[in-house]
N, C-alpha and C positions, 0 to 999 in steps of 0.2 A: 056371771061371777067368776072371778079369777083367783086362783090359789097358787101361791109361790111357796115351795118348800125351801125355807131359808137354810136349814141344817138337817142332816139325816144321819148323824153319827151318835154313838153312845156317849157316856159321860166323859170319857177321856178325849173324845174327838179322834179323828183319823187324818194324818198320822198321829200316833201316840208318842209323847215325849220319850226319847231314849231308845225307841224301837227301830230296828233295821229290817223288819220282816218284809216279805214281798209285797204286801198290801201297803204298808207304811212308806215304802220306797217306790210304789207304782207311779208311772208317769200318766196314767189315765186320770183325767180330772174328776171322773165319777168316783174315784177312790179317795178323794179329799173331802172329808165330812166334818162340818162344824156341828156343834151341839144342836139338838132338835128344836125346831120352831117352824111356824107356818104363818104366812101373811095372807089374809083373805080380803079381797076388794070387790065391792059391788056398788057401782055408781060412785057416790061420794063417801060411802061407808068403808072404813078400814079397820079390820080386826086382826090382832096378833094373838097367836096361841103360844104362851110362855115367853118370858124374858130370859132367854138362854144365857149361858156363860159367854156366848159370842154375840150377844145382842147388839153391841155398838157396831161391830163390823157388818152385821146383817142389815141394820138400818142404813148404814152408809152405802152399802152396795146397791140397795133398792131405792136410794134417795127419798126415804120416807120423811115427810115434813109434818106429820101429825097422825095420831091414832084415835079412833073412837073408843076402843076397848082393848083390854088384855084379858084373855081367858086363860086362867091357870089350870093346869091339869093336876098338879100335886106339888109338894114342897121340896123335893130333892133338889140339891144345889144347882145341878146343871140346868134346871128348869126355872130357877128364880134368880140366878146370880146377876143378871143384867138389870135388876130392878133399879139400882141407883142411877143408871144412865137415863132413866125416864125424865130426870130433872132437866136434861138438855132442852126438852120441849118448853119447859117453864122459862128458861133463860131467854129464849127467842120469842116468847109470847105466842108459841104455837099451841095447837090443841093438845091438851093433856088427857090421856085416856082414863076411863073408869076401869078399875081392875076388879074382875069378877072371880070369886074363888069360894071354896068352902071354909068353914070356920077353922079347921085344923091347919090348912095351908096359910090362912091369914095369920094365925098365931105364930107360926114358924117364921114367916116373913117379918112380922113385928119384932120377934126376938133377934133375928139375924141382922136386921137393919134398924136396930133400936133407936139410933140417932135420928131417924126420920119420923119417929113416933113419940117425941118428947124426951128422948134420952141423950140429946147432943150435949157434949161438953162445950163446944163452940160451933158457930155456924157460918164462919167467914167464907167457906167454899160453896155455900148454898146447899139446901137440903131438899130431897124429894118431898113434894106436897101433893100426893096422889090419892084421889078418892078410891075407896074400896066398897064393894057391895057383896055381902055374903049371900051365896046362892045354895039351893038344894037341888033337887032333881026336876024342878019345874022349868018349862021353857021361858026364855027371856028374849026381849027385843032389843037389838042394837042397830040404830039407824033403820035401814030398810030390811034388815035380816032377822029372821026368827032363828034363835040358837037353842038347841035342845041338849042339855047335859046328858051324858050317857055313862052311868056308873060301871066301872070295870075293876077287876082285881089286879093289883101289882104286888105280888107276894101276899103279905098279910094286910097291906094297905088297900082301902077302897078309894079309888081316885076317879077323876072325870075324863072321859073322852067327850067329843062334841059332834053333833050332827047339825048341819046347816043345809037345808034343802035336800038334794040328793047326794050330798058330800058328807063323809064322816071321817074324823081324825081320831085314831086310837093309838097313842103311843104308850110305852111302858106298861104293858099288861101281859098277864099270863092266864087269865080266865075271864070269860064274858058270861054273865048269868042269863037265864032264860028271859027275864023281863027286858034286859038290855038288848038281847038278840031281836026281840020284837021291834025295838026302836030302830033297828038297823036293816029292816027289810026295804027292798026297792031302791037300793043305792046305784048311782052311776059310777061313783068313785069312792073307794075305801082306802085310806092310808092307815096301815096297820103295823104294829111292832113286829119285827123279825130280826132279832139280835144276831143270830149265828146259826149254823146247822146243829151244833152240839146243844143238848138241852141245858136250860138255865132255870134256877128256882123262882125267878121273878119276872122273866120275859118269855114271850113266845119264841121258840126256835123257828127257823125258816120253815121247816116241815110242819110244825104245829100251825103256823100262820097260814100256810097253804090249805090245811084242812079246815081252818076257820073260814077262810075265803070261800072254799067250795060249799060250806054249809050256808053261809049268808048270801052267796050268789050275787055280789055286785057285778056290774058290767066290767069294771077294771079294779084291780087292787095294786097298790104300790107299797112295798115294804120299806120301813124306816127304822131308825135307831140301831143301825148296824155297826158292829165293831170291826177290829182289824183282822178278824178271821175271814172276812168276806171280800173276795176279789170280784169286783162288779162283773166283768166280762165272763168270767168262769162260772160264777154262781147263777147268773141270769139264764145261762144255757140249760140249767136243770129245772127251770120253772115253766108252768103252763103259759100259753100265749097271753092269757088275760091277767097274769100276775107278773109284775115287773119289779125290779129294784128301783127305789127312788134314788135321787141324787140331788146334791145342793144346786139350787137354781132352777129345778124342774118347775115348769109352769103348767097348770091344769086349767083349762077353760071349760066351764060348765054352764049349762042352760040356767 
């Protein structure tokens, strides 16, 4: 199984519009962060986690010609904004993914992109015609992969992370309950929210993420969803050897 981290930045991306800080002006390519998303490939199966605000650029950079599924973590705009561009697969008669999400996220997507769900005033430009499947906490099968939703807290919201084999992806979270921690045992790789060093009310700080990693004990942890307070080279020096900062384009090869 091959996992490509397409974006590792917070909702504004890095660099942030109008900012001249040392991270936003850094020449280190690891400090250029699109909005968070991940592509998972195993054999012929391709799964995307979230259609980020940078979805189009991410699909073009990876030359993706079809997806089996999109797994949505939650409904915040930086995670759903690319939904409209799924219609490109339709135009070219390529494979259109099934979108898996909870009811709350589906309801927000339906309101945000109402034109794609019967609310269009006109349709000359083409409308997304994408199937959705509402999921709860039970595992589901996509192609050859077994996907297990992992509920986590993002402030007052209960959202989904996902486990596939010995890989788990938990973005946008600040608490993991006991039942979900049980689902995260025995991981080879954990991708985990680590916004910045300063505490935040809805995201793990980097220090909090390190503590969670030490508790869950995956072989490797990569922190994602970082903002422009985090200079890659400097911040990574402060981390344990088995906890690294993710960066856009990072490829993880798993058994």
